[in-house]
N, C-alpha and C positions, 0 to 999 in steps of 0.2 A: 504494500500500500504506500502511496506517495504522501509523505508527511511534510513536503516543502510548503512554506508559507510566504505570503507577500505582505509586507508592512504597509498598512494604510494609515494616512494621517489626515485629520480633519483640517480643512483650510480655514475654518472659522475659529475653533478653540484649541487646535493642536493635539486633540486626543488621538492616541495611537491604538491600533488594533491589528492583530495578525489574522489574515484571512487565508484559508487553505488555497494553494495554487490551483487545485482542480476546480474549486468553486469559481475563482476568478476567470479561469479559462473557459468554463461553461458559459458564463455571462458574456465573455468576449466572443465566443462562437455564435451565441444566440442573437446578439445585437451587432449586425454588420452594417447598420445604416450610416455610421460615422466612425471609420477606423482611425480618424485623427484624434479621437478621445478614448482614453482607457475606460474600462469598466469602473463605475463609481458607485458608492454606497452612501446611505444616509448615516450620519453620526448618531449614535444612541444617546450621547450626552446632551447635544445642543440642536440636533436636526440639520446641521450643516452638511456640506458635501465632503466625503472622504475620497481621497485620491491616493493611488499607490506611490510610495516613495521612489521605487524603481521597478519596472515590470516590462518584460519583452513579450508582446502579445502573440497570439496564434498566427497573425499575419506577418510576423517578423519585425514589427515596428516597436521601438523602445520608447517607453514613456518614463519621464523623470519629473519629480515634483520640484 
């Protein structure tokens, strides 16, 4: 089983959360409407947008915060 995780950081409150890479890749594959944006999540603390600190997507594009 793949235990690799991607560090996500809230752009509003700086809360950090590790998300399993397989979950991030699943959302990356499902949402191909805009490959210029990485998969983003809502912050549990403040409702802001969480973005990956560094992630290379399924399409080969690298995203950095």
